[in-house]
N, C-alpha and C positions, 0 to 999 in steps of 0.2 A: 029284181030290186028296181023300183021306178026311178026316174030321173032325179026326182026330189030327194030321195034317200041317198043317191050316189053323191049329189051335190053336198048334202049335209055332211057326209063322211069327209069328203075333201076339205070342206070348210073347217071342220073340227081339227084336222090336221094342221091346217094352216094357222088356225088360232093358236094352237099348242105351240107352233114355231115361233110366232110373234111374242108370245108371253115369256117363253124361257127355253131358247133353243140352243143345243149343242149337239151336233151329230157328226161323228167321224166314221160312221158305218153306213155308207150309202146303200150297199148291197146287203140286204136283210138276210144274213146267214150266220151261223154259229163261228165260222172261221173270222168273219169280219168283227163280230162282237168279242171274240178272243183278243183280236189284234187291237181293238180300242181299249181293252183293259190293260194289255201289255205296254201300250204307249204311255200310260201313267208312269210306269217304271223308268222310262226313258226321256219322257217329254220335260222341257225346261221352260216352256212357254207359260208365263203367267197371266197373259191377257185374258179377260173374262169372255170376250166375244170373238167368235171366229166364223169365217165363211170361206168355203172351198168349191172348186169345181174342177173336173178332170174329164178327159176325153181320151178313149183307147181305140185304136183301129187294129183289126185283125184281118189281114187281107185274104183273097181268094184262096181257099183250101179244098182239097179234094174230099168227097164223101166216100169212105172206103167201101162200105157194103152196098152202094147202090149207084155209084157214078155221079157225075156232076161236081159243082163247086159250091161253097158256102162262104160268104163274107159277113162279117160281124163288126159292129162297133158298140162301145159301151160308154154311156154318159152318166156321171155321178155329180150331184149337187148336195152340199152339206151346209148347215147353218146351226150355230150352237151357242151356248152361254154356260159358264162356270159360276158357281157360288161358293165362296169361302164363308162357311157358317161359323167356324171356330178354329182354334189351332189343332184340334183333333178331327175335324169333320168338314168335308167339302163335298158339294153336290153338283151334278150336272143334269141337264135335260136338253132335248134337241129333236131335230127333224132332218130326215134325209130322203132323197128321191134318187132312183137310178132307172135307167132304161137300157135294155139290151135289144139292139136293132138287128134283125137277121134277114140277110138276102139269100134265098136258097131256091132251087127249082122247085116247081109244084110236086114233082113226084116225091120230094122228101117229107111232105106233109108237116112242115114246121110252122109255127106261128110267126108273124112278122115282127112283133114287137113282145117284149116280156118286162114288166114293170115291177119295182118294189117302191113302197112307201112306208117309212118306219118312224116311230117315235122312240126315243131314247131317255131313259131315267137312270142315273148312276149315282153311286155314293162311294166315297173314299174315307174309311175310318182308320185312324191312327191308333192302335191298340197300346203299342208301348213305343219306345224310343226308335226301335229298328223293325217292329212288326206293324204291317198294314194289311187291311182287308178291302178289296175292291168288290163292289156289288153292281150288277147291271141288269136291268129289265128293258127289253126292246120289242115291243109289239109291232107288227106291221102287216101290210097287205101285199101279197106276192101273187101276181097273176097276169093274164093277157089283158085285163081290165075291159074286155068286151062286155063283161057283167061282173058285179062285185057282190059277193055274198059271204057268209060266214066260213065257207071253206077256203076262201082267199086268206084268211088270217094266219100268220106264222108268228110265233113268239120265242124269244130267246132270253133265257134267265142264266146269268153267269155269275160265279163266285171265283175269286183269285186272292190267294195270300201272297204277300211279298215280305221277304225278310233280308234286311241289310246286314250280311255278315261282316262287311267293312265298308268303308267309303267307296270302295271300287267294285264290289260284288253284291248283287242282288239276286236271291234265289226266288223262283216263281213256281207256283203249284195251284191248279183249280180246274174247273170244268165248266162247260156251257151246255145247258140243256135246251133243246130245239123242240118246242111243243108243235105238233102237226107235221113234222118232217117224216118221211117214210124211210130215207137212206141212213142218215147219220143222227140219231136222236140224242147223242152226247158227243161233244168235242172236247178232248183234253187240252189243258193248257199246262206245259211243263217245260222247265229249262231255267236258264239265267241270263242276266244282263251284266256284262263286264266293262267297266270304264277304266282303262289303265291310266288314261290322262285326259285333259280337257279335249283333245281332239278326236279321240277314238270312242265309239260305243258298239260293243259286240253283243248283239242279242241272239244267243242260240237257244230258242224256245219255239216249240211247236204251239200253233201250226204255221208260224210264218217267222222264220228265222232271218237275221240280216246283220250286215256290218256297215257301219256309217263313219265317214272320216270328214271332219270339219276343220279345215285349215285356219279358218278364221270365223268370225261371227256373221259373215254375209254368204257364206257358201258351204255346201256340203255334198258329199259324193257317197253313194251307197250301193251296196251289192247284197241281193237277198233272194229268197224264194217265197212263192205264194201258193196256196192250195185253195181252190173255190169249188164249192159244191152248193148251188142254190136251187130251191124247188119253187115252182110256179104252178098255180091253178090254171087249168085250161077249161074254156067255155065254148069250144067250138067241136062238136061231135065228129065233124069230118077228119080231125086229127087222130082219132082213134085211141084216145087216152085222156083221162081227166087231170093228170099231174104230169109235168115234164121237169127234169132236172138237167142243168147244164153243169159239167165239172171239168176242170183241168188243173194242171200243175203248170207253174210259171217260174222261170229263171230270170230275174230282172236286175239291170244296172241303170243308174241315173244320176242326174246332179240336180241340185236345188239352189236357186239364189235368192237373197233377200234384197228388195230394192225399197227405197223410200221408207225404210226402218219398219214397216209393218206389212209390206206386200211380198209375197213369195211367189216365184214362177219355177216350174220344173219341167224337164223333159227326161223321159226314160224309155227304155226298150228292152227287148229280151225275146225269149223263146218259149212258146206255149207247147205243151206235150200232154198226152194222156187225155185228149179231148173227147168228150162223149156226151151225147144227149141220151138220158134214161127216161123210160116211160113207166108210169104206174096207173094202176086201176084201167087197164086196157089190154088188148091182145097184140099189140104191134112190138116189133123187134127194135132194139136201141140202135142208135145211129153213132158210128165213130167217124171222127174228123181228123184228117192228116195234121201232123205237127206243123208249126209255122211260127214266124217271128211276129212281133207286134211292136206298136210304138204308142206312147202315151204322153200327152201334154196336160200340165195342171197349173192351177193359179189359186192363190189364197190370200186372205187378208185378215188381220187381227187388230182388235182395238179395245 
């Protein structure tokens, strides 16, 4: 693909963001798409516009099957817009970008940078007083971006039903289909959200359960789990594969504060385990990375 075509694709994504953006899934994976749909059941924010940025650091960790250390960082940028169409229908569209930066020895044959850029289109339909349907389509580009072609496209299509059995309990069920993915073509969404009072929100739902405590309107504390499995297209023959996937499980705890009524800042940390790079359409072995802690800083604004 020539330089002009690459520029046209990037400009198209940016124009989409300016026109009607709302993206809370910077990492283009089914797990993030599922989390975005689940947040509808717990979110109380009614502001139409939002923008978020987060930075995660994973320090030096040993490479188990070949020696040496690997250090990683993750940057996510989100910008979005909600639309209240009627009392029974709301829509959202958006744009997100994420960068996974990798510092590893040359013998590991890993890319230096992995990128995702995704557009999100979502809808929330109120079927009855207590029954809702969430639909989301999130096409994107996942790759090293040394070259961009049709193989970089990854698309998630998600459906989730929500049923309020009472004012405190909401049941969730759905799935996310990941077009173009080798590992997990379907990600289930299943569980419930329980709000015993105005301070507590308990979301025991796969793939990202969590508990949040908000003692007041300006602060909240949370504890939860995350599962990430994102695939990227590679365009460097020396790496020995055409597709790479990074996956891990994370236990995370953090705090978030609201300042100036519309600005949120947060800090969190936890432990990442089950870390692995998997390769597809190649002959090389997977790479396992030692478990380690991580730290994340975030900031967001709504208006």
